[in-house]
Phi, psi and omega in degrees: 000121184254119178259124176238154180233138174219148179293141174279146177242168180304323181290353177270006190302321181290322176294319177299317178299314182299313181289330176296311177303310185298310184289323179293317177300312181301323185276322193241346186300319184294337183260004184223160179290147178303323181296316181292319177298311182299319178298314181296315180302315181293322182287313188277331190238024174286158186301312179300322179295314180295322177297319178299316180292320180295332182264000177285121183294346179261008176235147177221144176240144178222132174271144173245133180240140166255119191055247180246010183262129178294120186254333182176188178206165181234138170235128177238153180225146171230173175050226185287349179283345180298143183285346174223148178276074181288300175187159179290338183265025181237160175236136179258132165269105180279323181215131159235100183247121182239134174300142181305322182294346180247004177289152182068027175243009178090005183291313180300316180296320179294319177294320177300314179299325177296315177298320180297319177299316179295320178303314180291319179298324181272006178058037175278153185260345178208161177232139184217166179202164172247137181222134182303131184301340179265358180270076187296324179297316180292317179301315179298319178299312182295322177295321180299327181262014168104006177279145175233146177295133180230001180169195177203161173212165180276144176229132182255120174256095187064235181265006182261124175278125178241168181247127171257136171280136171267125180239139186233145175239123178199129004286167185273079176236165180271000000 
């Protein structure tokens, strides 16, 4: 099984939207009301919003493929694109979204290593992310690769306020 990563471009916006819908639905629909999920999907993954994110110089998207099949993607942020003002010397992993059919195949770990390489290339001192407190599989994965809880912030799923754990990895080793 060969995992490859490539940068997303503006012309990939429709594919990005499709995989965003699919992976977010697979992960969160069962734990949230249909109205809140649908509202969030429309707000977060509409084409103009994704185009804005794709053209932000402080954000980057990467597709992950197993062989030739799109398996998931990564979104990272630096500087003012970070969803929280953690520090100027940090990089945020905003999304590691993997299709359920490709989970447990090393895709998430490979995307994390890609983000870690960029963090080191940009001479950032830490890498951080927010993860829903009820997403136990993701929390366990992040702890396994060295992230520790360092705070929390609110995340709105439609009209419902939820809590994301902020997890940080420092020092930047694998």
